LUMNUNU-650320 format. One record per atom (N, C-alpha, C): residue in one letter; atom name; x, y, z. Coordinates in nm, 3 decimals, always signed. Last residue first. Layout:
BEGIN
+-----+------+---------+---------+---------+
: res : atom :      c1 :      c2 :      c3 :
+-----+------+---------+---------+---------+
:   a :   CA :       X :       Y :       Z :
...
+-----+------+---------+---------+---------+
END
This chain:
BEGIN
+-----+------+---------+---------+---------+
: res : atom :      c1 :      c2 :      c3 :
+-----+------+---------+---------+---------+
:   r :    N :  +1.219 :  -1.931 :  +0.702 :
:   r :   CA :  +1.098 :  -1.959 :  +0.785 :
:   r :    C :  +0.951 :  -1.981 :  +0.726 :
:   e :    N :  +1.571 :  -1.950 :  +0.704 :
:   e :   CA :  +1.429 :  -1.947 :  +0.601 :
:   e :    C :  +1.307 :  -2.030 :  +0.708 :
:   r :    N :  +1.825 :  -1.789 :  +0.905 :
:   r :   CA :  +1.702 :  -1.885 :  +0.853 :
:   r :    C :  +1.602 :  -1.875 :  +0.761 :
:   l :    N :  +2.101 :  -1.694 :  +1.038 :
:   l :   CA :  +1.943 :  -1.649 :  +0.957 :
:   l :    C :  +1.914 :  -1.777 :  +0.923 :
:   e :    N :  +2.247 :  -1.782 :  +1.232 :
:   e :   CA :  +2.106 :  -1.767 :  +1.268 :
:   e :    C :  +1.999 :  -1.751 :  +1.144 :
:   p :    N :  +2.455 :  -1.615 :  +1.107 :
:   p :   CA :  +2.424 :  -1.767 :  +1.114 :
:   p :    C :  +2.313 :  -1.798 :  +1.163 :
:   f :    N :  +2.501 :  -1.328 :  +1.011 :
:   f :   CA :  +2.423 :  -1.368 :  +1.076 :
:   f :    C :  +2.409 :  -1.520 :  +1.067 :
:   s :    N :  +2.734 :  -1.302 :  +0.854 :
:   s :   CA :  +2.723 :  -1.209 :  +0.911 :
:   s :    C :  +2.627 :  -1.248 :  +1.051 :
:   v :    N :  +2.701 :  -1.506 :  +0.620 :
:   v :   CA :  +2.867 :  -1.500 :  +0.722 :
:   v :    C :  +2.856 :  -1.469 :  +0.877 :
:   a :    N :  +2.483 :  -1.431 :  +0.555 :
:   a :   CA :  +2.476 :  -1.564 :  +0.580 :
:   a :    C :  +2.589 :  -1.560 :  +0.682 :
:   a :    N :  +2.530 :  -1.183 :  +0.428 :
:   a :   CA :  +2.453 :  -1.206 :  +0.526 :
:   a :    C :  +2.418 :  -1.316 :  +0.589 :
:   v :    N :  +2.700 :  -1.216 :  +0.239 :
:   v :   CA :  +2.758 :  -1.208 :  +0.333 :
:   v :    C :  +2.677 :  -1.217 :  +0.484 :
:   k :    N :  +2.497 :  -1.434 :  +0.047 :
:   k :   CA :  +2.639 :  -1.426 :  +0.086 :
:   k :    C :  +2.671 :  -1.397 :  +0.266 :
:   m :    N :  +2.312 :  -1.242 :  +0.038 :
:   m :   CA :  +2.267 :  -1.363 :  +0.102 :
:   m :    C :  +2.415 :  -1.409 :  +0.141 :
:   d :    N :  +2.167 :  -0.907 :  +0.009 :
:   d :   CA :  +2.339 :  -0.998 :  -0.006 :
:   d :    C :  +2.322 :  -1.136 :  +0.066 :
:   i :    N :  +1.897 :  -0.809 :  -0.035 :
:   i :   CA :  +1.980 :  -0.842 :  +0.084 :
:   i :    C :  +2.102 :  -0.961 :  -0.012 :
:   r :    N :  +1.825 :  -0.464 :  -0.158 :
:   r :   CA :  +1.805 :  -0.617 :  -0.202 :
:   r :    C :  +1.918 :  -0.672 :  -0.065 :
:   l :    N :  +1.621 :  -0.189 :  -0.241 :
:   l :   CA :  +1.744 :  -0.230 :  -0.172 :
:   l :    C :  +1.741 :  -0.401 :  -0.209 :
:   l :    N :  +1.554 :  +0.112 :  -0.407 :
:   l :   CA :  +1.512 :  -0.017 :  -0.425 :
:   l :    C :  +1.664 :  -0.065 :  -0.381 :
:   a :    N :  +1.323 :  +0.440 :  -0.311 :
:   a :   CA :  +1.498 :  +0.358 :  -0.345 :
:   a :    C :  +1.489 :  +0.190 :  -0.335 :
:   t :    N :  +1.150 :  +0.542 :  -0.200 :
:   t :   CA :  +1.122 :  +0.428 :  -0.334 :
:   t :    C :  +1.255 :  +0.419 :  -0.374 :
:   y :    N :  +1.255 :  +0.748 :  -0.042 :
:   y :   CA :  +1.161 :  +0.611 :  -0.005 :
:   y :    C :  +1.112 :  +0.506 :  -0.130 :
:   s :    N :  +1.599 :  +0.854 :  -0.033 :
:   s :   CA :  +1.399 :  +0.843 :  -0.122 :
:   s :    C :  +1.375 :  +0.736 :  -0.075 :
:   s :    N :  +1.860 :  +0.861 :  +0.025 :
:   s :   CA :  +1.728 :  +0.990 :  +0.049 :
:   s :    C :  +1.600 :  +0.972 :  -0.008 :
:   a :    N :  +2.059 :  +0.721 :  -0.177 :
:   a :   CA :  +1.957 :  +0.686 :  -0.020 :
:   a :    C :  +1.940 :  +0.799 :  -0.006 :
:   d :    N :  +1.957 :  +0.578 :  -0.469 :
:   d :   CA :  +1.978 :  +0.746 :  -0.428 :
:   d :    C :  +1.904 :  +0.715 :  -0.267 :
:   f :    N :  +2.179 :  +0.505 :  -0.707 :
:   f :   CA :  +2.119 :  +0.476 :  -0.594 :
:   f :    C :  +2.094 :  +0.616 :  -0.531 :
:   p :    N :  +2.146 :  +0.466 :  -1.087 :
:   p :   CA :  +2.224 :  +0.569 :  -0.944 :
:   p :    C :  +2.096 :  +0.529 :  -0.839 :
:   d :    N :  +2.088 :  +0.136 :  -1.032 :
:   d :   CA :  +2.197 :  +0.239 :  -1.011 :
:   d :    C :  +2.173 :  +0.340 :  -1.076 :
:   e :    N :  +1.950 :  -0.074 :  -0.732 :
:   e :   CA :  +1.994 :  +0.000 :  -0.875 :
:   e :    C :  +2.067 :  +0.108 :  -0.839 :
:   a :    N :  +1.979 :  -0.187 :  -0.530 :
:   a :   CA :  +1.940 :  -0.327 :  -0.610 :
:   a :    C :  +1.987 :  -0.220 :  -0.744 :
:   p :    N :  +2.283 :  -0.146 :  -0.220 :
:   p :   CA :  +2.143 :  -0.117 :  -0.326 :
:   p :    C :  +2.081 :  -0.216 :  -0.479 :
:   i :    N :  +2.217 :  -0.399 :  +0.023 :
:   i :   CA :  +2.257 :  -0.337 :  -0.090 :
:   i :    C :  +2.220 :  -0.257 :  -0.194 :
:   v :    N :  +2.278 :  -0.595 :  +0.350 :
:   v :   CA :  +2.161 :  -0.471 :  +0.271 :
:   v :    C :  +2.240 :  -0.408 :  +0.176 :
:   e :    N :  +2.496 :  -0.650 :  +0.401 :
:   e :   CA :  +2.421 :  -0.729 :  +0.451 :
:   e :    C :  +2.278 :  -0.684 :  +0.316 :
:   r :    N :  +2.686 :  -0.390 :  +0.361 :
:   r :   CA :  +2.712 :  -0.521 :  +0.375 :
:   r :    C :  +2.623 :  -0.598 :  +0.346 :
:   g :    N :  +2.516 :  -0.179 :  +0.336 :
:   g :   CA :  +2.679 :  -0.188 :  +0.265 :
:   g :    C :  +2.726 :  -0.275 :  +0.291 :
:   f :    N :  +2.345 :  -0.159 :  +0.608 :
:   f :   CA :  +2.347 :  -0.093 :  +0.470 :
:   f :    C :  +2.506 :  -0.089 :  +0.425 :
:   l :    N :  +2.309 :  -0.249 :  +0.841 :
:   l :   CA :  +2.324 :  -0.353 :  +0.790 :
:   l :    C :  +2.342 :  -0.280 :  +0.608 :
:   w :    N :  +2.231 :  -0.025 :  +0.981 :
:   w :   CA :  +2.315 :  -0.080 :  +1.057 :
:   w :    C :  +2.367 :  -0.172 :  +0.981 :
:   c :    N :  +2.088 :  +0.127 :  +0.855 :
:   c :   CA :  +2.212 :  +0.177 :  +0.860 :
:   c :    C :  +2.292 :  +0.115 :  +0.923 :
:   l :    N :  +1.810 :  +0.050 :  +0.896 :
:   l :   CA :  +1.898 :  +0.007 :  +0.789 :
:   l :    C :  +2.042 :  +0.021 :  +0.772 :
:   r :    N :  +1.760 :  +0.183 :  +1.160 :
:   r :   CA :  +1.806 :  +0.054 :  +1.176 :
:   r :    C :  +1.889 :  -0.033 :  +1.017 :
:   g :    N :  +1.772 :  +0.419 :  +1.072 :
:   g :   CA :  +1.831 :  +0.429 :  +1.140 :
:   g :    C :  +1.866 :  +0.268 :  +1.103 :
:   a :    N :  +1.548 :  +0.404 :  +0.869 :
:   a :   CA :  +1.652 :  +0.461 :  +0.796 :
:   a :    C :  +1.784 :  +0.414 :  +0.939 :
:   d :    N :  +1.298 :  +0.180 :  +0.879 :
:   d :   CA :  +1.373 :  +0.301 :  +0.926 :
:   d :    C :  +1.509 :  +0.258 :  +0.904 :
:   l :    N :  +1.127 :  +0.186 :  +0.616 :
:   l :   CA :  +1.194 :  +0.054 :  +0.655 :
:   l :    C :  +1.262 :  +0.176 :  +0.771 :
:   n :    N :  +0.877 :  +0.228 :  +0.446 :
:   n :   CA :  +0.881 :  +0.235 :  +0.614 :
:   n :    C :  +0.967 :  +0.220 :  +0.699 :
:   g :    N :  +1.031 :  +0.255 :  +0.098 :
:   g :   CA :  +0.944 :  +0.258 :  +0.222 :
:   g :    C :  +0.950 :  +0.285 :  +0.392 :
:   r :    N :  +1.222 :  +0.062 :  -0.002 :
:   r :   CA :  +1.278 :  +0.099 :  +0.091 :
:   r :    C :  +1.122 :  +0.153 :  +0.213 :
:   e :    N :  +1.157 :  -0.212 :  -0.175 :
:   e :   CA :  +1.150 :  -0.081 :  -0.207 :
:   e :    C :  +1.188 :  -0.043 :  -0.044 :
:   f :    N :  +1.355 :  -0.484 :  -0.249 :
:   f :   CA :  +1.284 :  -0.403 :  -0.224 :
:   f :    C :  +1.274 :  -0.284 :  -0.196 :
:   p :    N :  +1.424 :  -0.770 :  -0.440 :
:   p :   CA :  +1.467 :  -0.633 :  -0.488 :
:   p :    C :  +1.321 :  -0.590 :  -0.365 :
:   e :    N :  +1.417 :  -1.072 :  -0.320 :
:   e :   CA :  +1.383 :  -1.024 :  -0.396 :
:   e :    C :  +1.448 :  -0.868 :  -0.360 :
:   t :    N :  +1.519 :  -1.249 :  -0.145 :
:   t :   CA :  +1.681 :  -1.236 :  -0.173 :
:   t :    C :  +1.622 :  -1.111 :  -0.267 :
:   g :    N :  +1.277 :  -1.199 :  +0.117 :
:   g :   CA :  +1.399 :  -1.283 :  +0.046 :
:   g :    C :  +1.462 :  -1.226 :  -0.002 :
:   f :    N :  +1.113 :  -1.031 :  +0.253 :
:   f :   CA :  +1.155 :  -1.030 :  +0.140 :
:   f :    C :  +1.236 :  -1.139 :  +0.020 :
:   q :    N :  +1.050 :  -1.132 :  +0.449 :
:   q :   CA :  +0.935 :  -1.063 :  +0.392 :
:   q :    C :  +0.993 :  -1.020 :  +0.269 :
:   d :    N :  +1.263 :  -1.287 :  +0.595 :
:   d :   CA :  +1.095 :  -1.321 :  +0.591 :
:   d :    C :  +1.034 :  -1.270 :  +0.520 :
:   y :    N :  +1.459 :  -1.068 :  +0.574 :
:   y :   CA :  +1.423 :  -1.168 :  +0.479 :
:   y :    C :  +1.287 :  -1.260 :  +0.487 :
:   l :    N :  +1.358 :  -0.882 :  +0.757 :
:   l :   CA :  +1.401 :  -0.835 :  +0.660 :
:   l :    C :  +1.411 :  -0.962 :  +0.504 :
:   a :    N :  +1.344 :  -1.042 :  +0.976 :
:   a :   CA :  +1.240 :  -0.914 :  +0.928 :
:   a :    C :  +1.241 :  -0.936 :  +0.768 :
:   q :    N :  +1.696 :  -1.088 :  +0.988 :
:   q :   CA :  +1.531 :  -1.198 :  +0.974 :
:   q :    C :  +1.373 :  -1.148 :  +0.965 :
:   m :    N :  +1.772 :  -0.801 :  +1.077 :
:   m :   CA :  +1.801 :  -0.913 :  +0.941 :
:   m :    C :  +1.743 :  -1.012 :  +0.906 :
:   f :    N :  +1.660 :  -0.782 :  +1.317 :
:   f :   CA :  +1.571 :  -0.683 :  +1.178 :
:   f :    C :  +1.599 :  -0.796 :  +1.038 :
:   g :    N :  +1.737 :  -0.923 :  +1.463 :
:   g :   CA :  +1.572 :  -0.933 :  +1.407 :
:   g :    C :  +1.561 :  -0.871 :  +1.295 :
:   a :    N :  +1.982 :  -0.873 :  +1.428 :
:   a :   CA :  +1.997 :  -1.022 :  +1.359 :
:   a :    C :  +1.813 :  -0.994 :  +1.359 :
:   d :    N :  +1.953 :  -0.586 :  +1.585 :
:   d :   CA :  +2.026 :  -0.644 :  +1.438 :
:   d :    C :  +2.001 :  -0.784 :  +1.353 :
:   a :    N :  +1.881 :  -0.659 :  +1.831 :
:   a :   CA :  +1.797 :  -0.613 :  +1.698 :
:   a :    C :  +1.863 :  -0.647 :  +1.577 :
:   r :    N :  +2.138 :  -0.851 :  +1.919 :
:   r :   CA :  +2.016 :  -0.867 :  +1.914 :
:   r :    C :  +1.907 :  -0.818 :  +1.804 :
:   r :    N :  +2.316 :  -0.597 :  +1.908 :
:   r :   CA :  +2.360 :  -0.744 :  +1.842 :
:   r :    C :  +2.195 :  -0.799 :  +1.791 :
:   d :    N :  +2.184 :  -0.491 :  +2.111 :
:   d :   CA :  +2.191 :  -0.395 :  +1.997 :
:   d :    C :  +2.210 :  -0.493 :  +1.899 :
:   p :    N :  +2.161 :  -0.666 :  +2.315 :
:   p :   CA :  +2.056 :  -0.650 :  +2.297 :
:   p :    C :  +2.081 :  -0.575 :  +2.132 :
:   p :    N :  +2.521 :  -0.654 :  +2.392 :
:   p :   CA :  +2.437 :  -0.762 :  +2.302 :
:   p :    C :  +2.278 :  -0.713 :  +2.249 :
:   r :    N :  +2.680 :  -0.382 :  +2.200 :
:   r :   CA :  +2.598 :  -0.483 :  +2.306 :
:   r :    C :  +2.526 :  -0.541 :  +2.292 :
:   r :    N :  +2.966 :  -0.418 :  +2.018 :
:   r :   CA :  +2.881 :  -0.381 :  +2.091 :
:   r :    C :  +2.796 :  -0.415 :  +2.178 :
:   d :    N :  +3.272 :  -0.440 :  +1.979 :
:   d :   CA :  +3.251 :  -0.497 :  +2.105 :
:   d :    C :  +3.069 :  -0.405 :  +2.160 :
:   p :    N :  +3.299 :  -0.416 :  +1.715 :
:   p :   CA :  +3.229 :  -0.613 :  +1.797 :
:   p :    C :  +3.209 :  -0.611 :  +1.937 :
:   y :    N :  +3.083 :  -0.227 :  +1.535 :
:   y :   CA :  +3.193 :  -0.256 :  +1.612 :
:   y :    C :  +3.171 :  -0.419 :  +1.634 :
:   r :    N :  +2.981 :  -0.172 :  +1.264 :
:   r :   CA :  +2.919 :  -0.284 :  +1.348 :
:   r :    C :  +3.032 :  -0.293 :  +1.401 :
:   i :    N :  +2.921 :  +0.117 :  +1.110 :
:   i :   CA :  +3.023 :  +0.004 :  +1.140 :
:   i :    C :  +2.970 :  -0.002 :  +1.258 :
:   r :    N :  +2.701 :  +0.263 :  +0.867 :
:   r :   CA :  +2.777 :  +0.228 :  +1.030 :
:   r :    C :  +2.873 :  +0.114 :  +1.011 :
:   e :    N :  +2.619 :  +0.417 :  +0.556 :
:   e :   CA :  +2.671 :  +0.254 :  +0.606 :
:   e :    C :  +2.775 :  +0.315 :  +0.752 :
:   t :    N :  +2.288 :  +0.573 :  +0.506 :
:   t :   CA :  +2.476 :  +0.588 :  +0.496 :
:   t :    C :  +2.501 :  +0.434 :  +0.632 :
:   i :    N :  +2.003 :  +0.681 :  +0.388 :
:   i :   CA :  +2.084 :  +0.609 :  +0.400 :
:   i :    C :  +2.258 :  +0.575 :  +0.418 :
:   e :    N :  +1.872 :  +0.985 :  +0.493 :
:   e :   CA :  +1.955 :  +0.933 :  +0.370 :
:   e :    C :  +1.998 :  +0.805 :  +0.455 :
:   t :    N :  +1.535 :  +1.041 :  +0.555 :
:   t :   CA :  +1.650 :  +1.004 :  +0.589 :
:   t :    C :  +1.729 :  +0.932 :  +0.501 :
:   a :    N :  +1.288 :  +1.159 :  +0.282 :
:   a :   CA :  +1.351 :  +1.050 :  +0.389 :
:   a :    C :  +1.468 :  +1.083 :  +0.446 :
:   g :    N :  +1.151 :  +1.457 :  +0.371 :
:   g :   CA :  +1.219 :  +1.372 :  +0.312 :
:   g :    C :  +1.277 :  +1.283 :  +0.383 :
:   d :    N :  +1.022 :  +1.692 :  +0.529 :
:   d :   CA :  +1.146 :  +1.694 :  +0.487 :
:   d :    C :  +1.211 :  +1.591 :  +0.384 :
:   k :    N :  +0.795 :  +1.492 :  +0.704 :
:   k :   CA :  +0.774 :  +1.634 :  +0.543 :
:   k :    C :  +0.898 :  +1.686 :  +0.543 :
:   h :    N :  +0.880 :  +1.187 :  +0.650 :
:   h :   CA :  +0.893 :  +1.270 :  +0.668 :
:   h :    C :  +0.871 :  +1.416 :  +0.643 :
:   a :    N :  +0.615 :  +0.961 :  +0.684 :
:   a :   CA :  +0.680 :  +1.010 :  +0.593 :
:   a :    C :  +0.781 :  +1.071 :  +0.622 :
:   r :    N :  +0.479 :  +0.739 :  +0.947 :
:   r :   CA :  +0.454 :  +0.859 :  +0.838 :
:   r :    C :  +0.615 :  +0.880 :  +0.781 :
:   r :    N :  +0.600 :  +0.552 :  +1.099 :
:   r :   CA :  +0.455 :  +0.554 :  +1.078 :
:   r :    C :  +0.414 :  +0.644 :  +0.939 :
:   i :    N :  +0.854 :  +0.296 :  +1.029 :
:   i :   CA :  +0.848 :  +0.408 :  +1.056 :
:   i :    C :  +0.682 :  +0.447 :  +1.048 :
:   t :    N :  +1.039 :  -0.010 :  +1.164 :
:   t :   CA :  +0.957 :  +0.086 :  +1.056 :
:   t :    C :  +0.878 :  +0.219 :  +1.135 :
:   f :    N :  +1.177 :  -0.096 :  +1.418 :
:   f :   CA :  +1.190 :  -0.124 :  +1.234 :
:   f :    C :  +1.116 :  -0.065 :  +1.127 :
:   q :    N :  +1.314 :  -0.002 :  +1.730 :
:   q :   CA :  +1.207 :  +0.008 :  +1.593 :
:   q :    C :  +1.300 :  -0.021 :  +1.482 :
:   f :    N :  +1.367 :  -0.169 :  +2.036 :
:   f :   CA :  +1.443 :  -0.080 :  +1.905 :
:   f :    C :  +1.323 :  -0.070 :  +1.776 :
:   d :    N :  +1.218 :  -0.195 :  +2.272 :
:   d :   CA :  +1.180 :  -0.026 :  +2.193 :
:   d :    C :  +1.305 :  -0.034 :  +2.047 :
:   t :    N :  +1.109 :  -0.488 :  +2.301 :
:   t :   CA :  +1.203 :  -0.401 :  +2.303 :
:   t :    C :  +1.199 :  -0.257 :  +2.238 :
:   g :    N :  +0.951 :  -0.712 :  +2.255 :
:   g :   CA :  +0.979 :  -0.710 :  +2.388 :
:   g :    C :  +1.097 :  -0.611 :  +2.406 :
:   a :    N :  +1.037 :  -0.762 :  +1.908 :
:   a :   CA :  +0.946 :  -0.796 :  +2.035 :
:   a :    C :  +1.010 :  -0.799 :  +2.164 :
:   l :    N :  +1.157 :  -0.513 :  +1.717 :
:   l :   CA :  +1.160 :  -0.604 :  +1.769 :
:   l :    C :  +1.095 :  -0.647 :  +1.909 :
:   r :    N :  +0.871 :  -0.375 :  +1.555 :
:   r :   CA :  +0.992 :  -0.329 :  +1.621 :
:   r :    C :  +1.048 :  -0.469 :  +1.667 :
:   g :    N :  +0.702 :  -0.352 :  +1.368 :
:   g :   CA :  +0.715 :  -0.259 :  +1.400 :
:   g :    C :  +0.860 :  -0.219 :  +1.497 :
:   p :    N :  +0.735 :  -0.627 :  +1.080 :
:   p :   CA :  +0.720 :  -0.623 :  +1.271 :
:   p :    C :  +0.767 :  -0.447 :  +1.246 :
:   f :    N :  +0.504 :  -0.644 :  +0.823 :
:   f :   CA :  +0.714 :  -0.607 :  +0.853 :
:   f :    C :  +0.656 :  -0.579 :  +1.021 :
:   g :    N :  +0.229 :  -0.632 :  +0.732 :
:   g :   CA :  +0.294 :  -0.749 :  +0.802 :
:   g :    C :  +0.432 :  -0.734 :  +0.792 :
:   r :    N :  +0.322 :  -0.392 :  +0.530 :
:   r :   CA :  +0.235 :  -0.463 :  +0.579 :
:   r :    C :  +0.282 :  -0.595 :  +0.635 :
:   h :    N :  +0.517 :  -0.140 :  +0.454 :
:   h :   CA :  +0.544 :  -0.295 :  +0.434 :
:   h :    C :  +0.426 :  -0.348 :  +0.517 :
:   k :    N :  +0.420 :  +0.101 :  +0.256 :
:   k :   CA :  +0.413 :  +0.073 :  +0.408 :
:   k :    C :  +0.394 :  -0.054 :  +0.411 :
:   e :    N :  +0.608 :  +0.354 :  +0.051 :
:   e :   CA :  +0.587 :  +0.200 :  +0.024 :
:   e :    C :  +0.524 :  +0.158 :  +0.204 :
:   m :    N :  +0.536 :  +0.667 :  +0.015 :
:   m :   CA :  +0.616 :  +0.594 :  +0.090 :
:   m :    C :  +0.521 :  +0.441 :  +0.106 :
:   k :    N :  +0.603 :  +0.967 :  -0.164 :
:   k :   CA :  +0.544 :  +0.801 :  -0.130 :
:   k :    C :  +0.587 :  +0.770 :  -0.089 :
:   f :    N :  +0.626 :  +1.312 :  -0.103 :
:   f :   CA :  +0.653 :  +1.203 :  -0.069 :
:   f :    C :  +0.557 :  +1.141 :  -0.083 :
:   l :    N :  +0.424 :  +1.549 :  -0.225 :
:   l :   CA :  +0.588 :  +1.548 :  -0.176 :
:   l :    C :  +0.649 :  +1.373 :  -0.207 :
:   t :    N :  +0.197 :  +1.611 :  -0.189 :
:   t :   CA :  +0.225 :  +1.644 :  -0.299 :
:   t :    C :  +0.376 :  +1.577 :  -0.327 :
:   g :    N :  +0.140 :  +1.527 :  +0.108 :
:   g :   CA :  +0.129 :  +1.618 :  +0.016 :
:   g :    C :  +0.124 :  +1.607 :  -0.077 :
:   f :    N :  +0.194 :  +1.167 :  +0.100 :
:   f :   CA :  +0.199 :  +1.289 :  +0.216 :
:   f :    C :  +0.208 :  +1.426 :  +0.090 :
:   a :    N :  +0.063 :  +0.851 :  -0.007 :
:   a :   CA :  +0.132 :  +1.013 :  -0.063 :
:   a :    C :  +0.077 :  +1.095 :  +0.056 :
:   f :    N :  +0.106 :  +0.566 :  +0.040 :
:   f :   CA :  +0.060 :  +0.668 :  +0.105 :
:   f :    C :  +0.115 :  +0.787 :  +0.009 :
:   v :    N :  +0.020 :  +0.195 :  -0.073 :
:   v :   CA :  +0.112 :  +0.329 :  -0.119 :
:   v :    C :  +0.063 :  +0.500 :  -0.059 :
:   m :    N :  +0.102 :  -0.150 :  -0.019 :
:   m :   CA :  -0.035 :  +0.011 :  +0.041 :
:   m :    C :  +0.114 :  +0.115 :  -0.048 :
+-----+------+---------+---------+---------+
END
């Protein structure tokens, strides 16, 4: 389902995608488009000494992406930019060239080779 906000921004709402990691406040989706446009997706470094809850949030988000989209390209839509940034450039990569990192309609895809190494618990449901 696509929602238009004003005449500027259209954002795909991924129905059935979890809004957050169960039992936590780690957000996976946003409710509505920002009035100034989408937050740019940038690659964030995941240091090995990250807190266990943060690592569980990354693993939960990666599992949710895989359950919802598999290896097919998907639109960024209402997926939280902050959470995507922790996976972007490694497990989640652009599926189009040129890639607009500040667009709700940007296409992404999962790089399963990298995802399987980073998240060995990733499984098909």
